[in-house]
SEGU-703631 format. One line per field, with one value per residue (C-alpha): residue number from 1; residue in three letters; x, y, z. Coordinates in steps of 0.1 Angstrom, whole numbers, plus 5000, padded with zeros to 4 digits. Example, Ala and Ser with C-alpha at 12.3 -4.5 7.8 and 13.67 -1.06 7.14 Angstrom:
<atoms>
drenmar: [1; 2] .
fikol: [ALA; SER] .
xx: [5123; 5137] .
yy: [4955; 4989] .
zz: [5078; 5071] .
</atoms>
This chain:
<atoms>
drenmar: [1; 2; 3; 4; 5; 6; 7; 8; 9; 10; 11; 12; 13; 14; 15; 16; 17; 18; 19; 20; 21; 22; 23; 24; 25; 26; 27; 28; 29; 30; 31; 32; 33; 34; 35; 36; 37; 38; 39; 40; 41; 42; 43; 44; 45; 46; 47; 48; 49; 50; 51; 52; 53; 54; 55; 56; 57; 58; 59; 60; 61; 62; 63; 64; 65; 66; 67; 68; 69; 70; 71; 72; 73; 74; 75; 76; 77; 78; 79; 80; 81; 82; 83; 84; 85; 86; 87; 88; 89; 90; 91; 92; 93; 94; 95; 96; 97; 98; 99; 100; 101; 102; 103; 104; 105; 106; 107; 108; 109; 110; 111; 112; 113; 114; 115; 116; 117; 118; 119; 120; 121; 122; 123; 124; 125; 126; 127; 128; 129; 130; 131; 132; 133; 134; 135; 136; 137; 138; 139; 140; 141; 142; 143; 144; 145; 146; 147; 148; 149; 150; 151; 152; 153; 154; 155; 156; 157; 158; 159; 160; 161; 162; 163; 164; 165; 166; 167; 168; 169; 170; 171] .
fikol: [ASN; ARG; TYR; PHE; LEU; CYS; TYR; VAL; LEU; ILE; TRP; ILE; VAL; ILE; GLY; ASN; VAL; LEU; ALA; GLY; LEU; PHE; LEU; SER; ALA; GLY; PRO; ALA; PHE; TYR; GLY; GLU; VAL; THR; GLY; ASP; ALA; THR; ARG; PHE; ALA; GLY; LEU; LEU; ALA; PHE; LEU; GLN; PRO; GLY; ALA; GLY; GLY; MET; HIS; SER; ALA; VAL; THR; VAL; GLN; ASP; TYR; LEU; TRP; THR; LEU; HIS; ARG; THR; GLY; GLN; THR; ALA; LEU; GLY; SER; GLY; ILE; SER; ALA; PHE; PRO; SER; MET; HIS; VAL; ALA; LEU; VAL; THR; LEU; ASN; ALA; ILE; PHE; ILE; PHE; GLU; ARG; SER; ARG; GLY; TRP; GLY; PHE; ALA; ALA; PHE; ALA; TYR; VAL; ALA; LEU; VAL; VAL; ALA; SER; SER; VAL; TYR; LEU; ALA; TRP; HIS; TYR; ALA; ILE; ASP; GLY; TYR; ALA; ALA; VAL; ALA; MET; THR; LEU; VAL; ILE; TYR; ALA; THR; VAL; ARG; ARG; ALA; SER; ARG; THR; ALA; ASP; PHE; LYS; ALA; SER; LEU; GLY; PRO; LEU; PRO; ARG; PRO; ASP; GLY; SER; ALA; PRO; SER; ALA; GLY] .
xx: [8332; 8299; 8290; 8298; 8276; 8248; 8251; 8248; 8219; 8201; 8204; 8193; 8165; 8151; 8161; 8153; 8133; 8108; 8107; 8097; 8071; 8056; 8058; 8046; 8049; 8053; 8028; 8045; 8034; 8003; 7979; 7998; 7997; 7961; 7944; 7934; 7951; 7931; 7945; 7980; 7971; 7976; 8011; 8021; 8007; 8028; 8060; 8052; 8067; 8101; 8096; 8123; 8151; 8180; 8176; 8138; 8121; 8094; 8120; 8136; 8102; 8093; 8126; 8119; 8083; 8094; 8119; 8093; 8066; 8090; 8106; 8140; 8168; 8191; 8208; 8187; 8157; 8130; 8100; 8097; 8088; 8084; 8106; 8129; 8165; 8175; 8162; 8177; 8212; 8213; 8199; 8227; 8253; 8236; 8238; 8275; 8283; 8265; 8287; 8317; 8303; 8270; 8270; 8277; 8252; 8224; 8232; 8232; 8198; 8185; 8196; 8177; 8145; 8152; 8155; 8122; 8104; 8118; 8111; 8074; 8075; 8088; 8064; 8089; 8077; 8048; 8058; 8054; 8081; 8106; 8095; 8097; 8131; 8144; 8128; 8141; 8176; 8177; 8166; 8194; 8219; 8209; 8211; 8245; 8257; 8246; 8261; 8294; 8299; 8301; 8334; 8326; 8320; 8352; 8372; 8358; 8372; 8407; 8434; 8427; 8453; 8468; 8455; 8489; 8480; 8507; 8499; 8493; 8519; 8515; 8519] .
yy: [1378; 1397; 1394; 1358; 1352; 1372; 1353; 1319; 1330; 1343; 1310; 1291; 1315; 1329; 1303; 1273; 1279; 1305; 1291; 1257; 1272; 1294; 1272; 1292; 1294; 1328; 1340; 1320; 1288; 1299; 1283; 1251; 1249; 1262; 1253; 1290; 1299; 1331; 1352; 1359; 1351; 1387; 1388; 1354; 1363; 1395; 1374; 1348; 1365; 1360; 1323; 1301; 1326; 1313; 1340; 1342; 1342; 1319; 1294; 1292; 1289; 1261; 1244; 1247; 1236; 1205; 1196; 1201; 1181; 1153; 1153; 1159; 1180; 1199; 1232; 1259; 1236; 1248; 1271; 1286; 1322; 1334; 1350; 1359; 1348; 1369; 1400; 1389; 1385; 1418; 1435; 1421; 1433; 1468; 1470; 1462; 1485; 1513; 1507; 1515; 1543; 1561; 1569; 1534; 1522; 1544; 1529; 1494; 1499; 1512; 1480; 1462; 1480; 1471; 1433; 1436; 1452; 1430; 1398; 1409; 1420; 1387; 1367; 1352; 1367; 1387; 1420; 1408; 1381; 1410; 1432; 1403; 1394; 1430; 1431; 1397; 1406; 1439; 1420; 1395; 1422; 1442; 1412; 1401; 1438; 1441; 1407; 1415; 1445; 1424; 1414; 1377; 1378; 1397; 1373; 1342; 1357; 1356; 1382; 1401; 1407; 1443; 1465; 1458; 1422; 1412; 1390; 1406; 1404; 1375; 1397] .
zz: [0660; 0664; 0627; 0628; 0659; 0644; 0611; 0628; 0650; 0620; 0603; 0635; 0647; 0614; 0589; 0609; 0640; 0627; 0591; 0607; 0630; 0603; 0572; 0543; 0506; 0488; 0462; 0434; 0451; 0467; 0441; 0443; 0481; 0487; 0455; 0451; 0417; 0413; 0442; 0427; 0390; 0379; 0394; 0380; 0345; 0346; 0353; 0327; 0296; 0313; 0316; 0300; 0306; 0326; 0352; 0351; 0385; 0368; 0357; 0391; 0407; 0384; 0392; 0430; 0428; 0408; 0435; 0462; 0444; 0437; 0472; 0459; 0476; 0453; 0450; 0464; 0472; 0495; 0492; 0526; 0526; 0562; 0572; 0543; 0547; 0518; 0536; 0570; 0555; 0535; 0567; 0587; 0562; 0562; 0599; 0600; 0570; 0588; 0619; 0597; 0575; 0577; 0539; 0528; 0556; 0541; 0508; 0522; 0538; 0504; 0490; 0518; 0507; 0471; 0481; 0501; 0471; 0445; 0464; 0466; 0430; 0417; 0438; 0461; 0493; 0509; 0523; 0559; 0552; 0546; 0576; 0599; 0588; 0593; 0627; 0639; 0624; 0645; 0677; 0671; 0664; 0695; 0717; 0705; 0707; 0742; 0752; 0736; 0758; 0789; 0804; 0804; 0766; 0759; 0781; 0763; 0730; 0744; 0736; 0703; 0677; 0675; 0646; 0628; 0629; 0654; 0685; 0718; 0745; 0770; 0800] .
</atoms>
């Protein structure tokens, strides 16, 4: 229940409220949005040899920009960069994995670092997009965790099933 609540709050707070308040486009779209095509020209030129490949960042970025420019909505459409939902969701997973296993949790947080680094490397995000997503995810998680420890919250969930999956007794 805590995971589901955190997941929903991340989509609402990070993916809608903050993304709407801080509309931004990542480095891949910076030139198109601002008219300054030189700021990230080196990074975009570095990525260009992969263009045309089905899994190329450049190919997907071109697809997204075409949708944005023409006002179409389709699979994966949207170019908002701040904060990063990709980073927020893998951070949430890492937190809950860490609760179950420290070893796997450390591996999951290493994956979070990889997602942050690769999102910058592939021109999807600025580093601050990932850092903010991690910070906001931790705040949401801590708030939900604190609230879940209260008797009112537990009572609202009703009786929980036993570990063997059977229903709890009525009395």
